SEKOL-799742 format. One record per residue (C-alpha): chain; residue number from 0; residue in three letters; x, y, z. Coordinates in Angstrom, 1 decimal. Example, Ala and Ser with C-alpha at 12.3 -4.5 7.8 and 13.67 -1.06 7.14 Angstrom:
<nodes>
> cadena,num,residuo,px,py,pz
> A,0,ala,12.3,-4.5,7.8
> A,1,ser,13.7,-1.1,7.1
</nodes>
This chain:
<nodes>
> cadena,num,residuo,px,py,pz
> A,0,unk,45.3,9.8,39.4
> A,1,unk,45.9,8.5,42.9
> A,2,unk,43.3,5.7,42.4
> A,3,unk,44.6,2.6,40.8
> A,4,unk,43.2,1.1,37.7
> A,5,unk,41.9,-1.9,39.7
> A,6,unk,40.2,0.4,42.2
> A,7,unk,38.5,2.4,39.4
> A,8,unk,37.3,-0.9,37.7
> A,9,unk,35.8,-2.1,41.0
> A,10,unk,34.1,1.2,41.4
> A,11,unk,32.7,1.0,37.8
> A,12,unk,31.4,-2.4,38.4
> A,13,unk,29.6,-1.4,41.6
> A,14,unk,28.2,1.7,40.1
> A,15,unk,26.9,-0.3,37.1
> A,16,unk,25.2,-2.8,39.4
> A,17,unk,23.6,0.0,41.3
> A,18,unk,22.4,1.6,38.2
> A,19,unk,20.8,-1.6,37.0
> A,20,unk,19.1,-2.1,40.3
> A,21,unk,17.8,1.5,40.4
> A,22,unk,16.6,1.4,36.9
> A,23,unk,14.6,-1.7,37.6
> A,24,unk,12.8,-0.1,40.6
> A,25,unk,9.1,-0.2,40.2
> A,26,unk,7.0,2.2,42.3
> A,27,unk,3.5,2.0,40.6
> A,28,unk,1.4,2.4,43.6
> A,29,unk,0.3,5.9,44.7
> A,30,unk,1.5,5.5,48.2
> A,31,unk,2.6,8.2,50.6
> A,32,unk,6.0,9.4,49.4
> A,33,unk,5.9,7.4,46.2
> A,34,unk,6.2,10.4,43.9
> A,35,unk,9.2,11.7,45.8
> A,36,unk,10.8,8.2,45.6
> A,37,unk,10.2,8.1,41.8
> A,38,unk,11.8,11.4,41.4
> A,39,unk,14.7,10.2,43.5
> A,40,unk,15.1,7.1,41.4
> A,41,unk,15.1,9.3,38.2
> A,42,unk,17.7,11.5,39.8
> A,43,unk,20.0,8.7,40.8
> A,44,unk,19.9,7.2,37.3
> A,45,unk,20.6,10.6,35.7
> A,46,unk,23.5,11.2,38.1
> A,47,unk,25.0,7.9,37.2
> A,48,unk,24.5,8.3,33.5
> A,49,unk,25.4,11.9,33.2
> A,50,unk,28.4,12.0,35.4
> A,51,unk,29.4,9.2,37.8
> A,52,unk,29.8,6.3,35.3
> A,53,unk,31.4,8.3,32.5
> A,54,unk,33.8,9.9,34.9
> A,55,unk,34.7,6.7,36.6
> A,56,unk,35.3,5.0,33.3
> A,57,unk,37.5,7.7,32.0
> A,58,unk,39.2,9.5,34.9
> A,59,unk,41.4,11.4,32.5
> A,60,unk,38.7,13.1,30.6
> A,61,unk,38.4,16.9,30.6
> A,62,unk,36.8,18.5,33.6
> A,63,unk,33.2,19.6,33.0
> A,64,unk,32.6,22.9,34.8
> A,65,unk,28.9,23.7,34.7
> A,66,unk,28.0,27.4,35.0
> A,67,unk,24.6,27.6,36.7
> A,68,unk,22.6,30.1,38.6
> A,69,unk,19.4,32.2,38.7
> A,70,unk,17.8,34.1,35.8
> A,71,unk,19.7,37.3,35.0
> A,72,unk,22.7,36.4,37.1
> A,73,unk,25.0,36.9,34.1
> A,74,unk,26.0,33.3,33.4
> A,75,unk,26.3,33.6,29.7
> A,76,unk,28.0,37.0,29.9
> A,77,unk,30.5,35.4,32.3
> A,78,unk,31.2,32.5,30.0
> A,79,unk,31.6,34.8,27.0
> A,80,unk,33.9,37.1,29.0
> A,81,unk,36.2,34.2,30.1
> A,82,unk,36.8,33.6,26.4
> A,83,unk,36.4,37.2,25.1
> A,84,unk,34.1,35.9,22.5
> A,85,unk,30.3,35.5,22.3
> A,86,unk,29.8,31.7,22.4
> A,87,unk,26.5,31.7,24.4
> A,88,unk,23.8,34.3,23.6
> A,89,unk,23.1,36.9,26.2
> A,90,unk,20.6,39.7,26.5
> A,91,unk,17.6,41.1,28.2
> A,92,unk,15.2,38.4,27.0
> A,93,unk,14.4,35.8,29.7
> A,94,unk,15.3,33.0,29.6
> A,95,unk,18.4,33.8,27.6
> A,96,unk,19.9,30.3,27.6
> A,97,unk,17.4,28.0,26.3
> A,98,unk,19.7,25.2,24.9
> A,99,unk,22.7,24.4,27.2
> A,100,unk,26.0,25.5,25.5
> A,101,unk,29.2,23.4,26.0
> A,102,unk,32.4,25.2,25.0
> A,103,unk,35.5,23.0,24.7
> A,104,unk,39.0,23.2,23.2
> A,105,unk,38.8,22.1,19.5
> A,106,unk,41.3,19.2,20.2
> A,107,unk,38.9,17.7,22.7
> A,108,unk,35.7,17.6,20.7
> A,109,unk,35.6,13.8,20.7
> A,110,unk,35.1,13.7,24.5
> A,111,unk,31.7,15.5,24.1
> A,112,unk,30.4,14.8,20.6
> A,113,unk,29.4,11.3,21.7
> A,114,unk,26.9,10.4,24.4
> A,115,unk,29.7,9.7,27.0
> A,116,unk,28.1,12.4,29.2
> A,117,unk,24.5,13.7,29.2
> A,118,unk,23.4,10.8,26.9
> A,119,unk,19.8,12.0,26.8
> A,120,unk,20.7,15.3,25.1
> A,121,unk,21.1,15.5,21.2
> A,122,unk,24.1,17.3,20.1
> A,123,unk,24.0,20.4,17.8
> A,124,unk,26.6,22.7,16.5
> A,125,unk,26.7,26.1,14.9
> A,126,unk,25.4,29.5,16.0
> A,127,unk,22.0,29.9,17.6
> A,128,unk,19.9,33.0,18.2
> A,129,unk,18.9,33.9,21.7
> A,130,unk,15.2,33.8,20.8
> A,131,unk,15.3,30.7,18.7
> A,132,unk,12.5,29.0,20.7
> A,133,unk,14.6,26.0,21.7
> A,134,unk,13.2,23.5,24.0
> A,135,unk,16.3,22.9,26.2
> A,136,unk,16.6,19.4,24.9
> A,137,unk,19.8,19.7,22.8
> A,138,unk,23.4,20.3,23.8
> A,139,unk,25.1,22.9,21.6
> A,140,unk,28.8,22.2,21.2
> A,141,unk,31.1,25.1,20.5
> A,142,unk,34.8,24.5,20.0
> A,143,unk,37.0,27.5,21.0
> A,144,unk,40.8,27.7,21.2
> A,145,unk,40.7,30.0,24.3
> A,146,unk,39.3,27.2,26.5
> A,147,unk,42.3,25.5,28.2
> A,148,unk,43.1,21.9,27.5
> A,149,unk,41.4,19.6,30.0
> A,150,unk,38.4,21.9,30.7
> A,151,unk,35.0,22.4,29.2
> A,152,unk,32.6,25.2,30.2
> A,153,unk,28.8,24.4,30.1
> A,154,unk,26.4,27.3,30.2
> A,155,unk,23.2,25.8,31.7
> A,156,unk,19.6,27.1,31.7
> A,157,unk,18.3,29.1,34.6
> A,158,unk,17.6,27.1,37.7
> A,159,unk,14.5,29.4,38.3
> A,160,unk,13.5,29.7,34.7
> A,161,unk,9.9,30.3,33.9
> A,162,unk,10.1,27.3,31.6
> A,163,unk,9.8,24.2,33.7
> A,164,unk,11.8,22.0,31.3
> A,165,unk,14.7,24.5,31.6
> A,166,unk,14.6,24.3,35.4
> A,167,unk,14.7,20.6,35.4
> A,168,unk,17.5,20.5,32.9
> A,169,unk,19.5,23.1,34.7
> A,170,unk,19.4,21.0,37.9
> A,171,unk,20.4,17.9,36.0
> A,172,unk,23.3,19.6,34.4
> A,173,unk,24.6,20.7,37.7
> A,174,unk,24.4,17.1,38.7
> A,175,unk,26.6,16.2,35.8
> A,176,unk,29.3,18.6,36.8
> A,177,unk,32.8,17.8,37.9
> A,178,unk,32.7,21.3,39.5
> A,179,unk,30.1,23.9,39.8
> A,180,unk,30.5,27.5,38.9
> A,181,unk,27.5,28.9,40.6
> A,182,unk,26.7,32.6,39.6
> A,183,unk,24.6,34.9,41.7
> A,184,unk,24.6,38.6,42.2
> A,185,unk,25.1,41.0,45.0
> A,186,unk,21.4,41.8,45.0
> A,187,unk,20.1,38.2,44.9
> A,188,unk,22.6,36.0,46.6
> A,189,unk,20.3,35.5,49.6
> A,190,unk,17.4,34.3,47.5
> A,191,unk,15.9,30.8,48.4
> A,192,unk,16.2,29.1,45.0
> A,193,unk,20.0,29.3,44.7
> A,194,unk,20.4,28.0,48.2
> A,195,unk,18.3,25.0,47.6
> A,196,unk,20.8,23.9,44.9
> A,197,unk,23.7,24.9,47.0
> A,198,unk,22.3,22.7,49.8
> A,199,unk,22.4,19.9,47.4
> A,200,unk,26.0,20.7,46.5
> A,201,unk,26.8,20.6,50.3
> A,202,unk,25.2,17.2,50.7
> A,203,unk,27.2,15.8,47.8
> A,204,unk,30.4,17.6,48.9
> A,205,unk,30.7,19.0,45.4
> A,206,unk,33.5,21.4,44.3
> A,207,unk,31.8,24.7,44.1
> A,208,unk,33.1,28.1,43.0
> A,209,unk,30.5,30.7,43.9
> A,210,unk,30.8,33.7,41.6
> A,211,unk,29.3,36.9,43.2
> A,212,unk,28.6,39.1,40.2
> A,213,unk,28.0,42.8,39.9
> A,214,unk,29.4,43.8,43.3
> A,215,unk,29.8,47.5,44.1
> A,216,unk,33.5,47.9,45.0
> A,217,unk,32.5,49.9,48.1
> A,218,unk,30.2,47.0,49.4
> A,219,unk,32.6,44.3,48.5
> A,220,unk,34.0,43.5,51.9
> A,221,unk,30.5,43.6,53.7
> A,222,unk,28.8,41.5,51.0
> A,223,unk,31.5,38.9,50.8
> A,224,unk,31.6,38.6,54.5
> A,225,unk,27.9,38.0,54.7
> A,226,unk,28.0,35.5,51.9
> A,227,unk,30.8,33.5,53.5
> A,228,unk,28.8,33.5,56.8
> A,229,unk,25.8,32.1,54.9
> A,230,unk,28.0,29.4,53.4
> A,231,unk,29.3,28.4,56.8
> A,232,unk,25.7,28.3,58.2
> A,233,unk,24.7,26.0,55.3
> A,234,unk,27.7,23.7,55.7
> A,235,unk,29.0,24.6,52.2
> A,236,unk,32.8,24.7,51.5
> A,237,unk,32.8,26.9,48.4
> A,238,unk,35.4,29.2,46.9
> A,239,unk,34.0,32.7,46.5
> A,240,unk,35.1,34.8,43.5
> A,241,unk,33.9,38.4,43.2
> A,242,unk,33.2,40.0,39.9
> A,243,unk,32.9,43.9,40.4
> A,244,unk,30.2,46.0,38.9
> A,245,unk,31.7,46.7,35.6
> A,246,unk,30.7,48.3,32.3
> A,247,unk,29.7,45.7,29.8
> A,248,unk,30.8,46.5,26.2
> A,249,unk,29.7,44.5,23.2
> A,250,unk,28.3,41.9,25.6
> A,251,unk,31.7,41.2,27.3
> A,252,unk,33.2,42.2,30.7
> A,253,unk,36.7,43.4,30.6
> A,254,unk,39.3,40.6,31.1
> A,255,unk,40.4,42.1,34.5
> A,256,unk,36.9,41.5,35.9
> A,257,unk,37.0,37.8,35.3
> A,258,unk,40.8,37.2,35.8
> A,259,unk,40.3,35.8,39.3
> A,260,unk,37.9,33.1,38.1
> A,261,unk,39.9,32.4,34.9
> A,262,unk,43.1,32.1,36.9
> A,263,unk,41.6,29.6,39.3
> A,264,unk,40.2,27.3,36.6
> A,265,unk,43.5,27.3,34.8
> A,266,unk,45.4,26.5,38.0
> A,267,unk,43.1,23.5,38.6
> A,268,unk,43.4,22.0,35.1
> A,269,unk,47.1,22.8,34.8
> A,270,unk,48.1,21.1,38.0
> A,271,unk,47.8,17.3,38.0
> A,272,unk,47.3,17.0,41.8
> A,273,unk,44.7,19.8,41.8
> A,274,unk,42.8,18.2,38.9
> A,275,unk,42.9,14.8,40.6
> A,276,unk,41.6,16.3,43.8
> A,277,unk,38.6,17.9,42.0
> A,278,unk,37.7,14.6,40.3
> A,279,unk,38.2,12.4,43.4
> A,280,unk,36.4,14.7,45.8
> A,281,unk,33.5,15.1,43.4
> A,282,unk,33.2,11.3,42.7
> A,283,unk,33.6,10.5,46.4
> A,284,unk,30.9,13.0,47.4
> A,285,unk,28.5,11.8,44.6
> A,286,unk,28.9,8.2,45.6
> A,287,unk,28.4,9.0,49.2
> A,288,unk,25.2,10.7,48.2
> A,289,unk,24.1,7.6,46.3
> A,290,unk,24.8,5.5,49.3
> A,291,unk,22.4,7.7,51.2
> A,292,unk,19.7,7.7,48.4
> A,293,unk,19.7,4.0,47.5
> A,294,unk,18.5,2.7,51.0
> A,295,unk,15.7,5.2,50.9
> A,296,unk,14.7,3.8,47.5
> A,297,unk,14.9,0.3,48.9
> A,298,unk,12.6,1.4,51.8
> A,299,unk,10.1,2.8,49.3
> A,300,unk,10.1,-0.5,47.4
> A,301,unk,9.4,-2.4,50.7
> A,302,unk,6.5,0.0,51.3
> A,303,unk,5.2,-0.7,47.9
> A,304,unk,5.4,-4.4,48.5
> A,305,unk,3.7,-4.1,51.8
> A,306,unk,0.9,-1.9,50.4
> A,307,unk,0.4,-4.3,47.5
> A,308,unk,0.1,-7.1,50.1
> A,309,unk,-2.5,-5.2,52.0
> A,310,unk,-4.5,-4.6,48.9
> A,311,unk,-4.3,-8.2,48.0
> A,312,unk,-5.1,-9.3,51.5
> A,313,unk,-8.4,-7.2,51.5
> A,314,unk,-9.4,-9.0,48.2
> A,315,unk,-8.4,-12.4,49.6
> A,316,unk,-10.3,-11.8,52.9
> A,317,unk,-13.5,-10.7,51.0
> A,318,unk,-13.6,-13.6,48.7
> A,319,unk,-12.5,-16.1,51.3
> A,320,unk,-15.5,-15.1,53.4
> A,321,unk,-17.6,-15.5,50.2
> A,322,unk,-16.3,-19.1,49.7
> A,323,unk,-16.9,-19.9,53.4
> A,324,unk,-20.5,-18.5,53.1
> A,325,unk,-21.3,-20.7,50.0
> A,326,unk,-19.6,-23.8,51.6
> A,327,unk,-21.8,-23.3,54.7
> A,328,unk,-25.0,-22.6,52.9
> A,329,unk,-24.6,-25.7,50.8
> A,330,unk,-24.2,-28.0,53.8
> A,331,unk,-26.2,-26.6,56.7
> A,332,unk,-29.7,-26.9,55.4
> A,333,unk,-30.0,-23.3,54.1
> A,334,unk,-30.6,-24.5,50.6
> A,335,unk,-33.5,-26.7,51.7
> A,336,unk,-36.0,-23.9,51.6
> A,337,unk,-38.2,-22.2,49.1
> A,338,unk,-38.3,-23.6,45.5
> A,339,unk,-35.9,-26.5,46.3
> A,340,unk,-38.1,-27.7,49.1
> A,341,unk,-41.4,-27.3,47.0
> A,342,unk,-40.0,-29.3,44.1
> A,343,unk,-38.6,-32.0,46.4
> A,344,unk,-42.0,-32.4,48.2
> A,345,unk,-43.7,-32.6,44.8
> A,346,unk,-41.3,-35.5,43.9
> A,347,unk,-41.5,-37.5,47.1
> A,348,unk,-45.1,-36.7,48.2
> A,349,unk,-46.2,-34.9,51.4
> A,350,unk,-45.8,-37.9,53.6
> A,351,unk,-46.5,-41.1,51.9
> A,352,unk,-42.8,-42.0,51.2
> A,353,unk,-41.9,-40.9,54.7
> A,354,unk,-44.4,-43.3,56.2
> A,355,unk,-43.2,-46.1,54.0
> A,356,unk,-39.6,-45.7,55.2
> A,357,unk,-40.7,-45.8,58.8
> A,358,unk,-42.4,-49.2,58.6
> A,359,unk,-40.7,-52.5,58.8
> A,360,unk,-38.3,-53.3,56.0
> A,361,unk,-40.1,-56.5,54.8
> A,362,unk,-41.7,-54.8,51.9
> A,363,unk,-39.7,-51.4,51.8
> A,364,unk,-38.7,-51.6,48.2
> A,365,unk,-42.3,-52.0,47.0
> A,366,unk,-43.6,-49.2,49.1
> A,367,unk,-40.8,-46.8,48.2
> A,368,unk,-41.2,-47.6,44.5
> A,369,unk,-45.0,-47.1,44.7
> A,370,unk,-44.5,-43.8,46.5
> A,371,unk,-42.1,-42.4,43.9
> A,372,unk,-43.9,-43.8,40.9
> A,373,unk,-46.2,-41.3,39.3
> A,374,unk,-44.6,-38.2,41.0
> A,375,unk,-43.3,-35.3,38.9
> A,376,unk,-39.9,-35.9,37.2
> A,377,unk,-36.8,-35.3,39.4
> A,378,unk,-35.5,-32.8,36.8
> A,379,unk,-37.7,-30.2,38.5
> A,380,unk,-35.8,-30.8,41.7
> A,381,unk,-32.5,-30.5,39.8
> A,382,unk,-33.7,-27.3,38.2
> A,383,unk,-34.7,-25.8,41.5
> A,384,unk,-31.3,-26.8,43.0
> A,385,unk,-29.5,-25.3,40.0
> A,386,unk,-31.3,-21.9,40.3
> A,387,unk,-30.8,-21.8,44.0
> A,388,unk,-27.0,-22.5,43.6
> A,389,unk,-26.6,-19.9,40.9
> A,390,unk,-28.3,-17.2,43.1
> A,391,unk,-26.3,-18.3,46.2
> A,392,unk,-22.9,-17.9,44.2
> A,393,unk,-23.9,-14.6,42.5
> A,394,unk,-25.1,-13.1,45.8
> A,395,unk,-21.8,-14.1,47.6
> A,396,unk,-19.7,-12.8,44.7
> A,397,unk,-21.7,-9.4,44.9
> A,398,unk,-21.0,-9.1,48.6
> A,399,unk,-17.3,-9.9,48.1
> A,400,unk,-16.9,-7.5,45.3
> A,401,unk,-18.5,-4.7,47.3
> A,402,unk,-16.2,-5.4,50.3
> A,403,unk,-13.1,-5.5,48.2
> A,404,unk,-14.0,-2.5,46.1
> A,405,unk,-14.8,-0.5,49.3
> A,406,unk,-11.4,-1.4,50.8
> A,407,unk,-9.5,-0.4,47.6
> A,408,unk,-11.6,2.7,47.0
> A,409,unk,-10.7,4.0,50.5
> A,410,unk,-7.0,3.6,49.7
> A,411,unk,-5.5,6.1,47.3
> A,412,unk,-3.3,3.4,45.7
> A,413,unk,-6.2,1.1,45.4
> A,414,unk,-8.5,3.8,44.0
> A,415,unk,-5.9,4.6,41.4
> A,416,unk,-5.7,1.0,40.3
> A,417,unk,-9.5,0.7,40.0
> A,418,unk,-9.4,3.7,37.6
> A,419,unk,-13.2,3.9,37.3
> A,420,unk,-13.6,0.2,36.6
> A,421,unk,-16.9,-1.2,38.0
> A,422,unk,-15.7,-3.9,40.2
> A,423,unk,-18.1,-3.3,43.0
> A,424,unk,-20.4,-5.9,41.7
> A,425,unk,-19.9,-9.4,40.4
> A,426,unk,-19.1,-9.9,36.7
> A,427,unk,-22.0,-9.5,34.3
> A,428,unk,-21.5,-13.0,33.0
> A,429,unk,-21.1,-14.7,36.4
> A,430,unk,-24.7,-16.1,36.4
> A,431,unk,-24.1,-17.8,33.1
> A,432,unk,-20.8,-19.3,34.2
> A,433,unk,-22.3,-20.4,37.5
> A,434,unk,-25.2,-22.0,35.7
> A,435,unk,-22.7,-24.0,33.4
> A,436,unk,-20.7,-25.0,36.5
> A,437,unk,-23.8,-26.1,38.5
> A,438,unk,-25.0,-28.2,35.5
> A,439,unk,-21.6,-29.8,35.3
> A,440,unk,-21.8,-30.6,39.1
> A,441,unk,-25.2,-32.1,38.8
> A,442,unk,-23.9,-34.2,36.0
> A,443,unk,-21.1,-35.4,38.2
> A,444,unk,-23.6,-36.3,40.8
> A,445,unk,-25.5,-38.4,38.5
> A,446,unk,-22.3,-40.1,37.5
> A,447,unk,-21.5,-40.8,41.1
> A,448,unk,-24.9,-42.4,41.6
> A,449,unk,-24.7,-44.6,38.4
> A,450,unk,-21.2,-45.7,39.2
> A,451,unk,-22.1,-46.6,42.8
> A,452,unk,-25.2,-48.5,41.6
> A,453,unk,-23.3,-50.3,39.0
> A,454,unk,-20.7,-51.5,41.5
> A,455,unk,-23.2,-53.1,43.9
> A,456,unk,-25.7,-55.9,43.9
> A,457,unk,-28.3,-53.3,44.5
> A,458,unk,-28.3,-52.2,40.8
> A,459,unk,-31.9,-53.4,40.4
> A,460,unk,-33.0,-51.4,43.4
> A,461,unk,-31.2,-48.3,42.2
> A,462,unk,-32.8,-48.7,38.7
> A,463,unk,-36.3,-49.0,40.3
> A,464,unk,-35.9,-45.4,41.5
> A,465,unk,-34.0,-44.2,38.5
> A,466,unk,-30.6,-42.6,38.4
> A,467,unk,-32.1,-39.1,38.2
> A,468,unk,-34.3,-39.7,41.2
> A,469,unk,-31.4,-41.0,43.3
> A,470,unk,-29.3,-38.0,42.0
> A,471,unk,-31.9,-35.6,43.2
> A,472,unk,-32.0,-37.3,46.6
> A,473,unk,-28.1,-37.1,46.8
> A,474,unk,-28.2,-33.3,46.0
> A,475,unk,-30.8,-32.8,48.8
> A,476,unk,-28.7,-34.9,51.2
> A,477,unk,-25.6,-32.9,50.4
> A,478,unk,-27.3,-29.7,51.5
> A,479,unk,-27.5,-31.0,55.1
> A,480,unk,-24.3,-33.0,55.1
> A,481,unk,-22.7,-31.0,58.0
> A,482,unk,-25.9,-29.7,59.6
> A,483,unk,-26.2,-32.5,62.2
> A,484,unk,-29.8,-33.0,61.5
> A,485,unk,-31.5,-35.9,63.2
> A,486,unk,-35.0,-37.4,63.3
> A,487,unk,-35.5,-35.7,66.7
> A,488,unk,-35.3,-32.3,65.0
> A,489,unk,-38.4,-30.5,64.3
> A,490,unk,-38.6,-28.7,60.9
> A,491,unk,-39.4,-29.4,57.3
> A,492,unk,-35.7,-29.0,56.2
> A,493,unk,-34.6,-31.5,58.7
> A,494,unk,-37.2,-34.0,57.6
> A,495,unk,-36.6,-33.4,54.0
> A,496,unk,-32.8,-34.1,54.3
> A,497,unk,-33.4,-37.2,56.4
> A,498,unk,-35.9,-38.5,53.9
> A,499,unk,-33.3,-38.2,51.1
> A,500,unk,-30.7,-39.8,53.3
> A,501,unk,-32.9,-42.8,54.3
> A,502,unk,-33.8,-43.3,50.6
> A,503,unk,-30.1,-43.4,49.6
> A,504,unk,-29.2,-45.6,52.6
> A,505,unk,-32.0,-48.0,51.6
> A,506,unk,-30.3,-48.3,48.2
> A,507,unk,-26.5,-48.0,48.9
> A,508,unk,-26.1,-48.4,52.6
> A,509,unk,-24.8,-46.0,55.3
> A,510,unk,-21.2,-45.9,54.6
> A,511,unk,-21.6,-45.4,50.8
> A,512,unk,-24.1,-42.5,51.4
> A,513,unk,-21.7,-40.8,53.7
> A,514,unk,-18.9,-41.1,51.1
> A,515,unk,-21.0,-40.1,48.2
> A,516,unk,-22.4,-37.0,50.2
> A,517,unk,-18.8,-35.9,51.1
> A,518,unk,-17.5,-36.4,47.5
> A,519,unk,-20.4,-34.5,46.0
> A,520,unk,-20.1,-31.6,48.5
> A,521,unk,-16.4,-31.3,48.1
> A,522,unk,-16.9,-31.2,44.3
> A,523,unk,-19.5,-28.4,44.7
> A,524,unk,-17.3,-26.4,47.0
> A,525,unk,-14.4,-26.7,44.6
> A,526,unk,-16.5,-25.6,41.6
> A,527,unk,-18.0,-22.6,43.4
> A,528,unk,-14.7,-21.7,44.9
> A,529,unk,-13.2,-21.6,41.3
> A,530,unk,-16.0,-19.3,40.3
> A,531,unk,-15.2,-16.9,43.2
> A,532,unk,-11.5,-17.2,42.6
> A,533,unk,-12.0,-16.0,39.0
> A,534,unk,-14.0,-13.1,40.4
> A,535,unk,-11.2,-12.2,42.8
> A,536,unk,-8.8,-12.4,40.0
> A,537,unk,-10.3,-9.2,38.5
> A,538,unk,-8.6,-7.3,41.4
> A,539,unk,-5.5,-9.4,41.4
> A,540,unk,-5.0,-8.8,37.7
> A,541,unk,-4.8,-5.1,38.4
> A,542,unk,-2.2,-5.6,41.1
> A,543,unk,-0.1,-8.0,38.9
> A,544,unk,-0.3,-5.5,36.0
> A,545,unk,1.2,-2.8,38.3
> A,546,unk,4.2,-5.0,38.6
> A,547,unk,5.3,-4.4,42.1
> A,548,unk,8.6,-6.3,42.2
> A,549,unk,9.3,-7.8,45.6
> A,550,unk,13.0,-8.5,45.0
> A,551,unk,13.8,-4.9,44.1
> A,552,unk,14.7,-3.8,47.6
> A,553,unk,17.0,-6.7,48.2
> A,554,unk,18.9,-6.0,44.9
> A,555,unk,19.3,-2.4,45.9
> A,556,unk,20.7,-3.4,49.2
> A,557,unk,23.2,-5.8,47.6
> A,558,unk,24.3,-3.1,45.3
> A,559,unk,24.7,-0.6,48.1
> A,560,unk,26.8,-3.1,50.0
> A,561,unk,29.2,-3.6,47.0
> A,562,unk,29.5,0.1,46.4
> A,563,unk,30.2,0.8,50.1
> A,564,unk,33.2,-1.8,49.8
> A,565,unk,34.4,0.0,46.7
> A,566,unk,34.2,3.4,48.3
> A,567,unk,36.1,2.2,51.3
> A,568,unk,38.9,0.8,49.1
> A,569,unk,39.3,4.3,47.5
> A,570,unk,40.0,5.8,50.9
> A,571,unk,38.9,9.3,52.3
> A,572,unk,37.9,12.1,50.1
> A,573,unk,40.5,14.7,49.3
> A,574,unk,40.6,17.8,51.5
> A,575,unk,39.7,21.3,50.3
> A,576,unk,41.4,22.6,47.2
> A,577,unk,43.6,25.7,47.2
> A,578,unk,41.8,29.0,47.3
> A,579,unk,41.7,31.1,44.2
> A,580,unk,44.7,33.2,43.7
> A,581,unk,44.4,36.8,44.8
> A,582,unk,43.4,39.1,42.1
> A,583,unk,46.2,41.3,40.7
> A,584,unk,46.2,44.8,41.9
> A,585,unk,44.5,47.3,39.6
> A,586,unk,46.9,49.3,37.4
> A,587,unk,47.3,53.0,38.0
> A,588,unk,45.9,53.8,34.7
> A,589,unk,43.4,51.6,32.9
> A,590,unk,45.0,50.2,29.7
> A,591,unk,43.3,50.4,26.4
> A,592,unk,40.7,47.8,25.6
> A,593,unk,42.8,46.3,22.8
> A,594,unk,45.7,45.7,25.1
> A,595,unk,43.5,44.2,27.8
> A,596,unk,42.1,41.7,25.4
> A,597,unk,45.5,40.8,24.0
> A,598,unk,46.8,40.2,27.6
> A,599,unk,43.7,38.0,28.4
> A,600,unk,44.3,35.9,25.2
> A,601,unk,47.9,35.4,26.1
> A,602,unk,46.9,34.3,29.6
> A,603,unk,44.5,31.7,28.4
> A,604,unk,46.8,30.5,25.6
> A,605,unk,49.5,29.4,28.0
</nodes>
């Protein structure tokens, strides 16, 4: 090999890093182009596992020549004829080749019996019938002495097989090849399917021998010229080998019909420089193909991350709006309506306490105490406050869930994550959880009042109203803590909030009331925000479970950079290989079949 051992080791290390990065790629969201990117990732991993890594680790391993092509092109017959022995079933039943057949020299079985190449395929040995119903998932190994040392022939399933698994495997096997022996016929060489695969070979700059089978001798020049023109138009540098239309006997072509192909294969494996050229050119082309594919994968990973961010932002925006609505509604007087207002008025009286607060302070305590005494218990105020807060939180959560669900449902990736889950409404148990949280908040409000009263000389005054009564007043005051309500405002809510504030100020003082109100409101906002965050987590959990990995693209780019350096160190790819040797002139009289076969066996045994 012209590559040094150190260069080969660096190449293996770079390929291994790329393989790890690609295998870790996660593309779980159904974004535009995601399925194509997933297929590309699978192809890259298969190409690395099936061919590039095994070849880079063992540059001296036998060449793997994959014989591929369309249904009925004669691949199996060609392989059998090269060996003059049936090793791969052939016949009229389609598809004929169900399990791929790998034929190797008996001395080189160890190279292929392990999972060194094509690790996903189980190994089998022994004869197999053409209609055995195989599922194209096992690699049948056939040792044969007619195969030259340093070469293995793999008869692949049809690339246009009616069995989808066969088609996929046929394409994967071609990706595992050191060189392609692509078989078509004079009647079908212009079909679209073969040229799709040949275009891939051109992109990878693979070594391709294109076998034009069953060519009428009279049309040989015209057909070959047209085929070469098509190869040039597709940018494919391929050797063309012609197999004339010949009588098939016992499933085999006469040795002379395949002598050109057999001679070229033997010349490649028998010449160290030619063999090295095949390996280096194929590896160089395959690595270049990876360097083109990996950045596209990185871009797909970036797109997944951006899409996940957009889905997450839709949820964040919906629930941020809900938190803002709750925070505003618990501070701008909105809560001082309906049941809360009615229960507070029952507690303080329609106007008696208000008038007591407006008179001079000489006897304020007695008047306030007398006004409050005998009124309904403050627990009714707390109950109304609790019910109002629960409804407020549930309504806000319902609106947020509806907005977030609508945003996701309109996005194919988001709709796939939803998977029929009913997330357009708040959780069924939210009302229960909200009630528990509100009761906890009310308990904290009472603790604030009790602690503040115990820390002041005004303890007796506080006790005269009761902790529960002052707590109810603080809850009412909280609901207008940022509303800017003043005595000049007209409206029951404003007067109600001011009454509660004056009551608290009479007991604790202005500064203490402002502080208590702020602490209580902040606590309420924190508790309701936690409830809404838990609701938003229903969506976030789906995204987290999808496992969109943000660092995947950067890892791919680092691996590409290292592989690029390794490829540069290897130098330019080798130039084109020598053309196949010209076929020997036909003898004046056709020799007997036995003599032809003996000649062929001597040729391949050299």
